[in-house]
C-alpha positions in Angstrom: -28.6 -19.3 29.4 -26.5 -16.7 27.8 -28.2 -17.0 24.6 -31.2 -15.8 26.3 -29.7 -13.1 27.8 -27.9 -11.9 24.5 -31.2 -12.2 22.7 -33.0 -10.1 25.5 -30.3 -7.4 25.0 -30.8 -7.4 21.4 -34.2 -7.2 21.6 -34.2 -4.2 24.0 -31.8 -2.4 21.7 -33.9 -2.8 18.7 -36.7 -1.2 20.6 -34.7 1.7 21.8 -33.8 2.1 18.3 -37.3 2.1 17.0 -38.7 4.3 19.6 -35.8 6.8 19.0 -36.6 6.8 15.3 -40.2 7.4 15.8 -39.3 10.1 18.5 -37.5 11.9 15.7 -39.7 11.3 13.0 -42.5 12.7 15.0 -40.5 15.6 15.7 -39.6 16.2 12.1 -43.3 15.7 10.9 -44.8 18.2 13.7 -41.8 21.0 13.4 -43.0 24.3 12.2 -41.9 25.5 8.8 -39.0 27.6 8.6 -39.2 31.1 9.3 -39.3 33.5 6.1 -37.6 36.5 7.1 -38.6 38.4 4.1 -42.1 40.1 5.6 -40.2 40.9 8.7 -37.5 42.8 7.1 -39.9 44.4 4.5 -41.9 45.4 7.9 -38.6 46.6 9.5 -37.7 48.7 6.3 -40.8 51.2 6.9 -39.0 52.5 10.2 -36.4 55.2 10.0 -34.4 54.8 13.0 -30.8 55.0 14.1 -29.5 53.3 17.0 -26.1 54.4 18.3 -24.3 52.7 21.2 -22.1 54.8 23.7 -18.8 53.7 25.1 -20.8 51.6 27.8 -23.2 50.0 25.2 -26.0 52.0 26.2 -28.5 52.5 22.9 -29.3 56.1 22.2 -32.3 55.9 19.7 -33.5 58.4 17.1 -36.2 58.7 14.8 -38.6 61.1 13.4 -41.8 59.5 14.7 -42.8 57.9 18.2 -43.2 54.6 16.3 -39.8 54.8 14.6 -38.3 55.2 18.2 -40.7 52.3 19.5 -39.2 49.9 16.8 -35.7 50.9 17.9 -36.3 50.3 21.7 -37.5 46.8 20.5 -34.6 46.1 18.5 -32.2 47.1 20.8 -33.8 45.3 23.8 -33.8 42.2 21.6 -30.5 42.5 20.8 -29.4 42.8 24.4 -31.9 40.5 26.1 -34.2 38.6 23.7 -34.9 35.4 26.4 -36.5 38.4 28.6 -38.7 39.5 25.7 -39.5 35.9 24.8 -40.5 35.0 28.4 -42.8 38.2 28.9 -44.6 37.4 25.6 -45.3 34.0 27.0 -46.4 35.4 30.2 -49.0 37.9 28.9 -50.5 35.0 26.8 -51.0 33.0 30.0 -48.8 30.2 29.0 -45.8 30.9 31.5 -46.5 28.0 33.5 -45.6 25.5 30.4 -41.7 26.7 30.7 -41.8 27.9 34.7 -43.6 25.2 36.2 -46.4 25.4 38.5 -45.1 28.6 40.4 -46.3 30.4 37.0 -49.4 29.2 37.3 -51.1 32.1 39.3 -50.0 34.5 36.8 -51.8 32.2 33.7 -54.9 31.9 36.0 -55.0 36.0 36.2 -54.5 36.3 32.6 -57.3 34.1 31.9 -59.3 35.3 35.0 -59.4 38.9 33.9 -60.1 37.8 30.3 -57.1 40.0 29.2 -57.0 39.0 25.5 -60.7 39.1 25.3 -60.5 42.5 26.5 -57.3 43.7 23.8 -59.1 41.9 20.9 -62.4 43.6 21.6 -60.9 47.2 21.9 -57.6 47.0 20.0 -59.0 48.6 16.6 -61.4 51.0 18.1 -60.3 51.9 21.7 -56.6 53.0 21.0 -55.7 56.3 19.4 -54.1 55.6 15.9 -50.5 57.1 17.2 -50.6 54.3 20.3 -51.3 51.5 18.0 -48.5 52.3 15.7 -46.3 52.7 18.5 -47.5 49.3 19.9 -47.1 47.6 16.7 -43.6 49.0 16.0 
């Protein structure tokens, strides 16, 4: 009887190891490629912005153009609270329920119901003044 129990435990341990190996292998195969920061650094170099923080840590942002200042605002905000930026980006794409659960499904439903991205994609190039487009891209 003890031999049967030992064999069963050994078999279950082997199955658990096999399952863990399969999960890790699948994760490694499906993982996105590592991010190459070079294109992001090149895009950031096109903005002339200075961010000075006062004694309270409040950023004061200076730039020659609105796009420069917009980039500085985004940069300072990402230094201070990147989690909110990430969550907002997911929410406006209609995927908040995937991380927040069914309570966020109403938000996702409205994004899809109002066809927000269809409208943005259809009108972004032609419906925005050039300055506004540069600010939003910064």
